[in-house]
ZAPA-650739 format. One record per atom (N, C-alpha, C, O): residue number from 1; atom name; x, y, z. Coordinates in pm, 1 decimal, decimal comma. Example, Ala and Ser with C-alpha at 12.3 -4.5 7.8 and 13.67 -1.06 7.14 Angstrom:
<site pos="1" site="N" x="1319,0" y="-569,0" z="780,0"/>
<site pos="1" site="CA" x="1230,0" y="-450,0" z="780,0"/>
<site pos="1" site="C" x="1320,0" y="-330,0" z="780,0"/>
<site pos="1" site="O" x="1423,6" y="-331,9" z="846,5"/>
<site pos="2" site="N" x="1285,0" y="-225,0" z="708,0"/>
<site pos="2" site="CA" x="1367,0" y="-106,0" z="714,0"/>
<site pos="2" site="C" x="1290,0" y="3,0" z="787,0"/>
<site pos="2" site="O" x="1340,9" y="113,8" z="803,9"/>
***
This chain:
<site pos="1" site="N" x="733,0" y="1693,8" z="-650,0"/>
<site pos="1" site="CA" x="692,5" y="1575,6" z="-721,9"/>
<site pos="1" site="C" x="548,1" y="1558,4" z="-662,2"/>
<site pos="1" site="O" x="525,0" y="1573,0" z="-542,2"/>
<site pos="2" site="N" x="451,4" y="1525,8" z="-757,0"/>
<site pos="2" site="CA" x="330,3" y="1487,3" z="-716,1"/>
<site pos="2" site="C" x="318,8" y="1350,8" z="-660,4"/>
<site pos="2" site="O" x="351,3" y="1253,4" z="-728,2"/>
<site pos="3" site="N" x="269,7" y="1338,5" z="-527,9"/>
<site pos="3" site="CA" x="273,5" y="1209,1" z="-473,6"/>
<site pos="3" site="C" x="157,7" y="1125,8" z="-508,7"/>
<site pos="3" site="O" x="160,6" y="1011,7" z="-462,7"/>
<site pos="4" site="N" x="54,2" y="1159,2" z="-582,0"/>
<site pos="4" site="CA" x="-52,8" y="1090,5" z="-626,8"/>
<site pos="4" site="C" x="-130,5" y="1043,4" z="-523,3"/>
<site pos="4" site="O" x="-123,6" y="923,9" z="-494,5"/>
<site pos="5" site="N" x="-215,6" y="1130,2" z="-452,6"/>
<site pos="5" site="CA" x="-280,5" y="1104,0" z="-325,5"/>
<site pos="5" site="C" x="-399,9" y="1014,6" z="-359,8"/>
<site pos="5" site="O" x="-467,0" y="1039,0" z="-460,1"/>
<site pos="6" site="N" x="-428,3" y="910,6" z="-278,4"/>
<site pos="6" site="CA" x="-545,8" y="815,9" z="-295,0"/>
<site pos="6" site="C" x="-667,8" y="891,5" z="-252,9"/>
<site pos="6" site="O" x="-657,1" y="992,1" z="-182,7"/>
<site pos="7" site="N" x="-793,3" y="842,2" z="-296,9"/>
<site pos="7" site="CA" x="-909,2" y="902,7" z="-259,8"/>
<site pos="7" site="C" x="-939,7" y="865,7" z="-99,0"/>
<site pos="7" site="O" x="-1001,1" y="943,7" z="-26,3"/>
<site pos="8" site="N" x="-893,9" y="749,8" z="-58,2"/>
<site pos="8" site="CA" x="-906,8" y="729,3" z="83,8"/>
<site pos="8" site="C" x="-781,4" y="646,6" z="114,4"/>
<site pos="8" site="O" x="-723,6" y="573,1" z="34,3"/>
<site pos="9" site="N" x="-745,6" y="671,1" z="251,0"/>
<site pos="9" site="CA" x="-605,8" y="604,0" z="267,7"/>
<site pos="9" site="C" x="-629,4" y="440,1" z="295,3"/>
<site pos="9" site="O" x="-740,5" y="390,0" z="312,3"/>
<site pos="10" site="N" x="-515,2" y="374,4" z="296,3"/>
<site pos="10" site="CA" x="-529,5" y="215,2" z="325,6"/>
<site pos="10" site="C" x="-453,9" y="208,3" z="455,8"/>
<site pos="10" site="O" x="-352,2" y="275,3" z="474,0"/>
<site pos="11" site="N" x="-501,9" y="130,5" z="542,1"/>
<site pos="11" site="CA" x="-445,5" y="118,2" z="676,9"/>
<site pos="11" site="C" x="-391,5" y="-12,5" z="682,5"/>
<site pos="11" site="O" x="-454,1" y="-111,4" z="644,2"/>
<site pos="12" site="N" x="-264,8" y="-15,9" z="734,1"/>
<site pos="12" site="CA" x="-200,7" y="-163,6" z="735,2"/>
<site pos="12" site="C" x="-143,2" y="-151,7" z="866,3"/>
<site pos="12" site="O" x="-119,7" y="-44,4" z="921,8"/>
<site pos="13" site="N" x="-116,2" y="-292,9" z="925,1"/>
<site pos="13" site="CA" x="-45,5" y="-310,8" z="1060,8"/>
<site pos="13" site="C" x="84,0" y="-378,1" z="1021,7"/>
<site pos="13" site="O" x="94,1" y="-487,4" z="966,0"/>
<site pos="14" site="N" x="190,3" y="-290,0" z="1062,1"/>
<site pos="14" site="CA" x="324,9" y="-329,8" z="1021,9"/>
<site pos="14" site="C" x="403,7" y="-323,6" z="1156,1"/>
<site pos="14" site="O" x="392,8" y="-235,0" z="1240,8"/>
<site pos="15" site="N" x="492,6" y="-443,4" z="1161,6"/>
<site pos="15" site="CA" x="582,3" y="-437,8" z="1273,7"/>
<site pos="15" site="C" x="522,8" y="-508,1" z="1409,6"/>
<site pos="15" site="O" x="570,2" y="-614,4" z="1449,7"/>
<site pos="16" site="N" x="437,8" y="-455,1" z="1463,5"/>
<site pos="16" site="CA" x="396,6" y="-505,1" z="1607,7"/>
<site pos="16" site="C" x="234,2" y="-497,4" z="1587,9"/>
<site pos="16" site="O" x="171,8" y="-424,5" z="1510,7"/>
<site pos="17" site="N" x="188,1" y="-587,3" z="1673,8"/>
<site pos="17" site="CA" x="34,8" y="-580,0" z="1669,4"/>
<site pos="17" site="C" x="-7,0" y="-451,8" z="1737,5"/>
<site pos="17" site="O" x="35,4" y="-410,0" z="1845,2"/>
<site pos="18" site="N" x="-102,8" y="-392,0" z="1652,9"/>
<site pos="18" site="CA" x="-156,7" y="-268,2" z="1706,8"/>
<site pos="18" site="C" x="-87,0" y="-147,6" z="1641,9"/>
<site pos="18" site="O" x="-137,6" y="-36,6" z="1657,9"/>
<site pos="19" site="N" x="22,6" y="-161,0" z="1571,5"/>
<site pos="19" site="CA" x="98,0" y="-48,9" z="1508,5"/>
<site pos="19" site="C" x="41,1" y="-28,2" z="1378,6"/>
<site pos="19" site="O" x="73,9" y="-101,0" z="1284,8"/>
<site pos="20" site="N" x="-43,4" y="67,1" z="1365,0"/>
<site pos="20" site="CA" x="-117,4" y="89,6" z="1229,8"/>
<site pos="20" site="C" x="-41,9" y="202,5" z="1168,4"/>
<site pos="20" site="O" x="12,3" y="291,6" z="1233,9"/>
<site pos="21" site="N" x="-41,7" y="192,3" z="1023,5"/>
<site pos="21" site="CA" x="6,0" y="288,5" z="928,8"/>
<site pos="21" site="C" x="-94,9" y="321,5" z="847,6"/>
<site pos="21" site="O" x="-162,2" y="227,9" z="804,3"/>
<site pos="22" site="N" x="-124,1" y="435,4" z="814,4"/>
<site pos="22" site="CA" x="-209,3" y="500,8" z="705,0"/>
<site pos="22" site="C" x="-143,7" y="533,2" z="593,0"/>
<site pos="22" site="O" x="-57,9" y="621,0" z="601,8"/>
<site pos="23" site="N" x="-167,5" y="475,3" z="475,0"/>
<site pos="23" site="CA" x="-99,2" y="515,0" z="357,4"/>
<site pos="23" site="C" x="-190,2" y="591,7" z="269,5"/>
<site pos="23" site="O" x="-295,0" y="540,5" z="230,2"/>
<site pos="24" site="N" x="-153,8" y="717,1" z="235,1"/>
<site pos="24" site="CA" x="-257,6" y="796,4" z="165,9"/>
<site pos="24" site="C" x="-216,3" y="831,3" z="34,1"/>
<site pos="24" site="O" x="-295,0" y="905,3" z="-25,0"/>
<site pos="25" site="N" x="-104,4" y="794,4" z="-32,7"/>
<site pos="25" site="CA" x="-60,9" y="810,5" z="-173,1"/>
<site pos="25" site="C" x="19,6" y="703,2" z="-215,6"/>
<site pos="25" site="O" x="64,8" y="616,9" z="-140,4"/>
<site pos="26" site="N" x="40,2" y="711,1" z="-359,2"/>
<site pos="26" site="CA" x="131,1" y="614,9" z="-424,3"/>
<site pos="26" site="C" x="263,2" y="621,7" z="-390,6"/>
<site pos="26" site="O" x="331,7" y="519,5" z="-387,0"/>
<site pos="27" site="N" x="315,0" y="748,6" z="-361,2"/>
<site pos="27" site="CA" x="462,2" y="756,2" z="-319,8"/>
<site pos="27" site="C" x="473,5" y="685,7" z="-167,3"/>
<site pos="27" site="O" x="561,2" y="602,4" z="-144,3"/>
<site pos="28" site="N" x="386,9" y="722,9" z="-77,1"/>
<site pos="28" site="CA" x="389,7" y="653,1" z="45,4"/>
<site pos="28" site="C" x="374,4" y="513,6" z="32,8"/>
<site pos="28" site="O" x="435,8" y="443,6" z="113,4"/>
<site pos="29" site="N" x="294,1" y="452,1" z="-65,5"/>
<site pos="29" site="CA" x="276,9" y="311,7" z="-82,8"/>
<site pos="29" site="C" x="403,2" y="240,6" z="-122,4"/>
<site pos="29" site="O" x="442,3" y="133,4" z="-76,2"/>
<site pos="30" site="N" x="458,8" y="310,4" z="-209,3"/>
<site pos="30" site="CA" x="591,3" y="252,1" z="-291,1"/>
<site pos="30" site="C" x="701,3" y="248,6" z="-189,0"/>
<site pos="30" site="O" x="780,0" y="154,5" z="-178,6"/>
<site pos="31" site="N" x="702,4" y="361,4" z="-110,9"/>
<site pos="31" site="CA" x="819,5" y="360,5" z="-2,1"/>
<site pos="31" site="C" x="786,5" y="260,6" z="107,5"/>
<site pos="31" site="O" x="882,1" y="211,9" z="167,8"/>
<site pos="32" site="N" x="669,5" y="225,8" z="139,3"/>
<site pos="32" site="CA" x="643,9" y="135,3" z="250,0"/>
<site pos="32" site="C" x="650,6" y="-20,1" z="189,1"/>
<site pos="32" site="O" x="693,1" y="-111,2" z="260,1"/>
<site pos="33" site="N" x="608,7" y="-41,7" z="61,6"/>
<site pos="33" site="CA" x="628,0" y="-167,7" z="-1,1"/>
<site pos="33" site="C" x="763,6" y="-203,7" z="-9,2"/>
<site pos="33" site="O" x="797,6" y="-320,7" z="8,2"/>
<site pos="34" site="N" x="854,4" y="-103,2" z="-37,1"/>
<site pos="34" site="CA" x="991,7" y="-134,9" z="-70,2"/>
<site pos="34" site="C" x="1077,6" y="-137,6" z="53,5"/>
<site pos="34" site="O" x="1187,0" y="-193,2" z="44,3"/>
<site pos="35" site="N" x="1041,3" y="-84,3" z="167,8"/>
<site pos="35" site="CA" x="1125,4" y="-71,9" z="279,5"/>
<site pos="35" site="C" x="1087,5" y="-132,6" z="392,2"/>
<site pos="35" site="O" x="1174,1" y="-199,1" z="449,2"/>
<site pos="36" site="N" x="960,3" y="-126,3" z="448,3"/>
<site pos="36" site="CA" x="904,3" y="-173,2" z="570,7"/>
<site pos="36" site="C" x="806,7" y="-293,5" z="568,9"/>
<site pos="36" site="O" x="764,1" y="-350,2" z="669,5"/>
<site pos="37" site="N" x="774,9" y="-326,9" z="430,4"/>
<site pos="37" site="CA" x="698,8" y="-442,9" z="425,5"/>
<site pos="37" site="C" x="740,2" y="-563,3" z="474,2"/>
<site pos="37" site="O" x="858,2" y="-595,3" z="460,1"/>
<site pos="38" site="N" x="639,6" y="-656,8" z="545,5"/>
<site pos="38" site="CA" x="682,8" y="-787,1" z="583,0"/>
<site pos="38" site="C" x="758,8" y="-871,3" z="478,7"/>
<site pos="38" site="O" x="757,0" y="-852,5" z="357,1"/>
<site pos="39" site="N" x="826,2" y="-968,0" z="545,9"/>
<site pos="39" site="CA" x="900,7" y="-1057,3" z="448,3"/>
<site pos="39" site="C" x="825,2" y="-1159,5" z="371,2"/>
<site pos="39" site="O" x="874,6" y="-1222,9" z="278,0"/>
<site pos="40" site="N" x="699,9" y="-1173,1" z="415,3"/>
<site pos="40" site="CA" x="616,5" y="-1268,1" z="334,6"/>
<site pos="40" site="C" x="552,4" y="-1201,7" z="217,6"/>
<site pos="40" site="O" x="431,2" y="-1180,5" z="218,0"/>
<site pos="41" site="N" x="626,9" y="-1168,6" z="119,4"/>
<site pos="41" site="CA" x="598,0" y="-1117,5" z="-1,5"/>
<site pos="41" site="C" x="570,4" y="-1201,3" z="-117,1"/>
<site pos="41" site="O" x="648,0" y="-1291,8" z="-147,9"/>
<site pos="42" site="N" x="462,0" y="-1176,0" z="-184,3"/>
<site pos="42" site="CA" x="434,1" y="-1266,6" z="-293,9"/>
<site pos="42" site="C" x="421,0" y="-1193,5" z="-428,5"/>
<site pos="42" site="O" x="476,8" y="-1085,2" z="-445,8"/>
<site pos="43" site="N" x="348,4" y="-1251,7" z="-522,2"/>
<site pos="43" site="CA" x="340,7" y="-1180,7" z="-645,7"/>
<site pos="43" site="C" x="248,7" y="-1047,6" z="-645,8"/>
<site pos="43" site="O" x="270,3" y="-954,9" z="-723,9"/>
<site pos="44" site="N" x="151,8" y="-1047,0" z="-557,7"/>
<site pos="44" site="CA" x="88,6" y="-915,9" z="-535,5"/>
<site pos="44" site="C" x="160,4" y="-807,9" z="-495,4"/>
<site pos="44" site="O" x="143,6" y="-694,7" z="-540,8"/>
<site pos="45" site="N" x="248,3" y="-841,2" z="-403,5"/>
<site pos="45" site="CA" x="366,0" y="-717,1" z="-362,6"/>
<site pos="45" site="C" x="426,2" y="-669,4" z="-474,0"/>
<site pos="45" site="O" x="429,2" y="-548,5" z="-497,0"/>
<site pos="46" site="N" x="476,8" y="-754,0" z="-549,6"/>
<site pos="46" site="CA" x="564,0" y="-714,8" z="-668,3"/>
<site pos="46" site="C" x="493,4" y="-640,9" z="-755,9"/>
<site pos="46" site="O" x="545,4" y="-540,6" z="-804,7"/>
<site pos="47" site="N" x="367,1" y="-678,0" z="-788,6"/>
<site pos="47" site="CA" x="271,7" y="-605,3" z="-869,1"/>
<site pos="47" site="C" x="240,8" y="-464,9" z="-813,8"/>
<site pos="47" site="O" x="241,1" y="-363,5" z="-883,7"/>
<site pos="48" site="N" x="215,3" y="-468,2" z="-687,7"/>
<site pos="48" site="CA" x="181,1" y="-332,7" z="-636,7"/>
<site pos="48" site="C" x="298,6" y="-234,2" z="-633,9"/>
<site pos="48" site="O" x="284,3" y="-113,6" z="-654,3"/>
<site pos="49" site="N" x="420,5" y="-296,1" z="-606,0"/>
<site pos="49" site="CA" x="532,7" y="-189,9" z="-621,6"/>
<site pos="49" site="C" x="552,7" y="-143,7" z="-763,2"/>
<site pos="49" site="O" x="585,1" y="-26,4" z="-781,9"/>
<site pos="50" site="N" x="535,0" y="-231,2" z="-871,5"/>
<site pos="50" site="CA" x="528,9" y="-183,7" z="-1018,6"/>
<site pos="50" site="C" x="423,5" y="-81,4" z="-1038,6"/>
<site pos="50" site="O" x="448,0" y="22,6" z="-1099,7"/>
<site pos="51" site="N" x="301,4" y="-109,2" z="-986,5"/>
<site pos="51" site="CA" x="195,4" y="-35,6" z="-1011,3"/>
<site pos="51" site="C" x="216,1" y="121,1" z="-958,0"/>
<site pos="51" site="O" x="198,6" y="222,7" z="-1025,2"/>
<site pos="52" site="N" x="252,5" y="113,8" z="-837,6"/>
<site pos="52" site="CA" x="283,1" y="256,8" z="-768,1"/>
<site pos="52" site="C" x="399,6" y="340,7" z="-841,8"/>
<site pos="52" site="O" x="393,7" y="461,1" z="-867,0"/>
<site pos="53" site="N" x="496,8" y="261,8" z="-868,8"/>
<site pos="53" site="CA" x="597,2" y="334,7" z="-955,2"/>
<site pos="53" site="C" x="552,4" y="389,8" z="-1075,6"/>
<site pos="53" site="O" x="586,3" y="503,7" z="-1107,4"/>
<site pos="54" site="N" x="467,9" y="309,8" z="-1157,4"/>
<site pos="54" site="CA" x="412,9" y="335,6" z="-1279,2"/>
<site pos="54" site="C" x="329,3" y="473,7" z="-1280,5"/>
<site pos="54" site="O" x="337,2" y="558,6" z="-1369,4"/>
<site pos="55" site="N" x="246,9" y="480,7" z="-1164,4"/>
<site pos="55" site="CA" x="163,9" y="596,9" z="-1141,1"/>
<site pos="55" site="C" x="242,0" y="695,1" z="-1111,9"/>
<site pos="55" site="O" x="208,6" y="801,0" z="-1164,9"/>
<site pos="56" site="N" x="358,4" y="699,5" z="-1029,4"/>
<site pos="56" site="CA" x="433,4" y="813,9" z="-1000,8"/>
<site pos="56" site="C" x="518,4" y="854,3" z="-1134,3"/>
<site pos="56" site="O" x="554,2" y="970,4" z="-1154,0"/>
<site pos="57" site="N" x="543,9" y="759,5" z="-1213,6"/>
<site pos="57" site="CA" x="592,2" y="813,6" z="-1346,4"/>
<site pos="57" site="C" x="489,8" y="879,7" z="-1430,6"/>
<site pos="57" site="O" x="536,1" y="950,2" z="-1520,3"/>
<site pos="58" site="N" x="358,7" y="872,5" z="-1421,3"/>
<site pos="58" site="CA" x="266,5" y="930,1" z="-1480,2"/>
<site pos="58" site="C" x="174,6" y="859,2" z="-1564,3"/>
<site pos="58" site="O" x="91,7" y="913,1" z="-1637,6"/>
<site pos="59" site="N" x="197,8" y="701,7" z="-1546,7"/>
<site pos="59" site="CA" x="103,6" y="617,8" z="-1630,5"/>
<site pos="59" site="C" x="23,4" y="537,0" z="-1505,8"/>
<site pos="59" site="O" x="72,4" y="509,4" z="-1396,3"/>
<site pos="60" site="N" x="-102,4" y="508,9" z="-1548,7"/>
<site pos="60" site="CA" x="-178,5" y="437,4" z="-1451,9"/>
<site pos="60" site="C" x="-259,4" y="543,4" z="-1356,0"/>
<site pos="60" site="O" x="-242,5" y="664,7" z="-1367,8"/>
<site pos="61" site="N" x="-341,5" y="490,4" z="-1268,0"/>
<site pos="61" site="CA" x="-413,7" y="585,3" z="-1199,8"/>
<site pos="61" site="C" x="-392,6" y="563,2" z="-1040,6"/>
<site pos="61" site="O" x="-333,4" y="462,0" z="-1003,0"/>
<site pos="62" site="N" x="-429,4" y="635,2" z="-969,7"/>
<site pos="62" site="CA" x="-428,0" y="622,1" z="-822,3"/>
<site pos="62" site="C" x="-507,8" y="507,2" z="-771,2"/>
<site pos="62" site="O" x="-477,1" y="428,7" z="-681,4"/>
<site pos="63" site="N" x="-617,4" y="511,1" z="-845,5"/>
<site pos="63" site="CA" x="-712,8" y="402,1" z="-811,3"/>
<site pos="63" site="C" x="-645,7" y="255,1" z="-833,9"/>
<site pos="63" site="O" x="-662,7" y="160,0" z="-757,7"/>
<site pos="64" site="N" x="-573,3" y="253,7" z="-941,9"/>
<site pos="64" site="CA" x="-506,6" y="140,3" z="-972,4"/>
<site pos="64" site="C" x="-399,9" y="100,8" z="-862,3"/>
<site pos="64" site="O" x="-396,9" y="-11,2" z="-811,5"/>
<site pos="65" site="N" x="-306,7" y="210,2" z="-827,9"/>
<site pos="65" site="CA" x="-216,0" y="191,7" z="-727,5"/>
<site pos="65" site="C" x="-273,4" y="146,1" z="-584,5"/>
<site pos="65" site="O" x="-215,5" y="60,2" z="-518,0"/>
<site pos="66" site="N" x="-387,4" y="207,2" z="-543,2"/>
<site pos="66" site="CA" x="-457,1" y="179,2" z="-421,4"/>
<site pos="66" site="C" x="-493,5" y="43,1" z="-431,4"/>
<site pos="66" site="O" x="-464,2" y="-28,7" z="-335,7"/>
<site pos="67" site="N" x="-549,7" y="-4,8" z="-524,8"/>
<site pos="67" site="CA" x="-617,4" y="-142,4" z="-535,2"/>
<site pos="67" site="C" x="-496,7" y="-231,7" z="-524,5"/>
<site pos="67" site="O" x="-505,9" y="-325,4" z="-445,1"/>
<site pos="68" site="N" x="-382,8" y="-216,7" z="-593,8"/>
<site pos="68" site="CA" x="-283,6" y="-297,9" z="-594,4"/>
<site pos="68" site="C" x="-221,5" y="-310,9" z="-436,2"/>
<site pos="68" site="O" x="-183,7" y="-416,9" z="-386,3"/>
<site pos="69" site="N" x="-220,3" y="-200,9" z="-380,9"/>
<site pos="69" site="CA" x="-166,1" y="-193,9" z="-235,3"/>
<site pos="69" site="C" x="-256,5" y="-275,1" z="-154,8"/>
<site pos="69" site="O" x="-211,0" y="-358,9" z="-77,1"/>
<site pos="70" site="N" x="-387,2" y="-254,7" z="-169,1"/>
<site pos="70" site="CA" x="-492,0" y="-335,7" z="-76,5"/>
<site pos="70" site="C" x="-481,1" y="-486,4" z="-124,5"/>
<site pos="70" site="O" x="-526,6" y="-564,4" z="-40,8"/>
<site pos="71" site="N" x="-432,3" y="-544,6" z="-237,4"/>
<site pos="71" site="CA" x="-427,8" y="-656,4" z="-262,5"/>
<site pos="71" site="C" x="-304,8" y="-724,8" z="-205,4"/>
<site pos="71" site="O" x="-302,0" y="-841,1" z="-165,2"/>
<site pos="72" site="N" x="-205,6" y="-640,9" z="-206,4"/>
<site pos="72" site="CA" x="-57,3" y="-694,0" z="-146,7"/>
<site pos="72" site="C" x="-84,4" y="-688,5" z="4,2"/>
<site pos="72" site="O" x="-31,0" y="-773,4" z="75,6"/>
<site pos="73" site="N" x="-164,4" y="-593,7" z="58,0"/>
<site pos="73" site="CA" x="-183,8" y="-602,7" z="206,9"/>
<site pos="73" site="C" x="-248,8" y="-726,8" z="256,1"/>
<site pos="73" site="O" x="-211,7" y="-784,1" z="358,5"/>
<site pos="74" site="N" x="-358,0" y="-771,6" z="172,0"/>
<site pos="74" site="CA" x="-438,9" y="-887,2" z="194,0"/>
<site pos="74" site="C" x="-344,7" y="-1012,3" z="168,5"/>
<site pos="74" site="O" x="-351,8" y="-1110,5" z="242,4"/>
<site pos="75" site="N" x="-268,4" y="-1007,1" z="76,5"/>
<site pos="75" site="CA" x="-168,6" y="-1121,5" z="63,0"/>
<site pos="75" site="C" x="-76,0" y="-1135,4" z="162,4"/>
<site pos="75" site="O" x="-44,0" y="-1251,3" z="189,0"/>
<site pos="76" site="N" x="-20,5" y="-1039,6" z="229,3"/>
<site pos="76" site="CA" x="55,1" y="-1039,5" z="347,7"/>
<site pos="76" site="C" x="-2,5" y="-1042,1" z="474,3"/>
<site pos="76" site="O" x="65,9" y="-1047,6" z="576,5"/>
<site pos="77" site="N" x="-142,9" y="-1038,0" z="473,9"/>
<site pos="77" site="CA" x="-215,4" y="-1046,5" z="604,8"/>
<site pos="77" site="C" x="-191,3" y="-926,1" z="694,2"/>
<site pos="77" site="O" x="-193,7" y="-941,8" z="816,3"/>
<site pos="78" site="N" x="-166,2" y="-796,9" z="636,3"/>
<site pos="78" site="CA" x="-153,5" y="-682,5" z="692,3"/>
<site pos="78" site="C" x="-260,4" y="-575,7" z="690,4"/>
<site pos="78" site="O" x="-258,5" y="-482,1" z="770,5"/>
<site pos="79" site="N" x="-345,9" y="-589,6" z="605,6"/>
<site pos="79" site="CA" x="-465,7" y="-494,9" z="585,9"/>
<site pos="79" site="C" x="-558,2" y="-490,5" z="715,1"/>
<site pos="79" site="O" x="-606,7" y="-589,7" z="769,6"/>
<site pos="80" site="N" x="-574,4" y="-357,4" z="754,9"/>
<site pos="80" site="CA" x="-666,0" y="-338,4" z="876,0"/>
<site pos="80" site="C" x="-801,4" y="-299,5" z="817,6"/>
<site pos="80" site="O" x="-817,2" y="-202,0" z="744,1"/>
<site pos="81" site="N" x="-901,4" y="-386,1" z="857,3"/>
<site pos="81" site="CA" x="-1043,5" y="-339,7" z="832,5"/>
<site pos="81" site="C" x="-1083,2" y="-220,3" z="914,1"/>
<site pos="81" site="O" x="-1016,9" y="-195,8" z="1014,8"/>
<site pos="82" site="N" x="-1175,6" y="-150,0" z="884,3"/>
<site pos="82" site="CA" x="-1241,3" y="-27,3" z="943,2"/>
<site pos="82" site="C" x="-1268,8" y="-74,2" z="1092,5"/>
<site pos="82" site="O" x="-1229,3" y="-6,7" z="1187,6"/>
<site pos="83" site="N" x="-1336,6" y="-190,0" z="1107,7"/>
<site pos="83" site="CA" x="-1383,0" y="-211,3" z="1242,7"/>
<site pos="83" site="C" x="-1282,3" y="-239,7" z="1339,1"/>
<site pos="83" site="O" x="-1309,9" y="-233,9" z="1458,9"/>
<site pos="84" site="N" x="-1147,6" y="-275,2" z="1291,9"/>
<site pos="84" site="CA" x="-1041,3" y="-300,6" z="1390,5"/>
<site pos="84" site="C" x="-982,1" y="-150,9" z="1432,2"/>
<site pos="84" site="O" x="-894,9" y="-141,4" z="1518,6"/>
<site pos="85" site="N" x="-1028,9" y="-51,1" z="1373,4"/>
<site pos="85" site="CA" x="-964,8" y="74,5" z="1417,4"/>
<site pos="85" site="C" x="-1055,4" y="148,0" z="1517,4"/>
<site pos="85" site="O" x="-1019,5" y="253,2" z="1570,4"/>
<site pos="86" site="N" x="-1169,0" y="92,0" z="1540,7"/>
<site pos="86" site="CA" x="-1265,1" y="150,8" z="1647,9"/>
<site pos="86" site="C" x="-1264,4" y="57,8" z="1779,5"/>
<site pos="86" site="O" x="-1334,4" y="87,4" z="1876,4"/>
***
């Protein structure tokens, strides 16, 4: 299966402070969103799951999936900015 790789990974902080996860494809994003995502899920989380699954089924683009993931990460306050990685 084509995992639909992103142009650039999205880094999120899940579980514990300082525990970063780099998500590099729509498949990884869908798995993460559905299994280990924090409980503070909102409408952007739901949209991100739907978008990633659509991309994996062949409709939509990886750009759309990545954008939806970023928005869900912002909504749940788990998005890691580049400056926090250094």
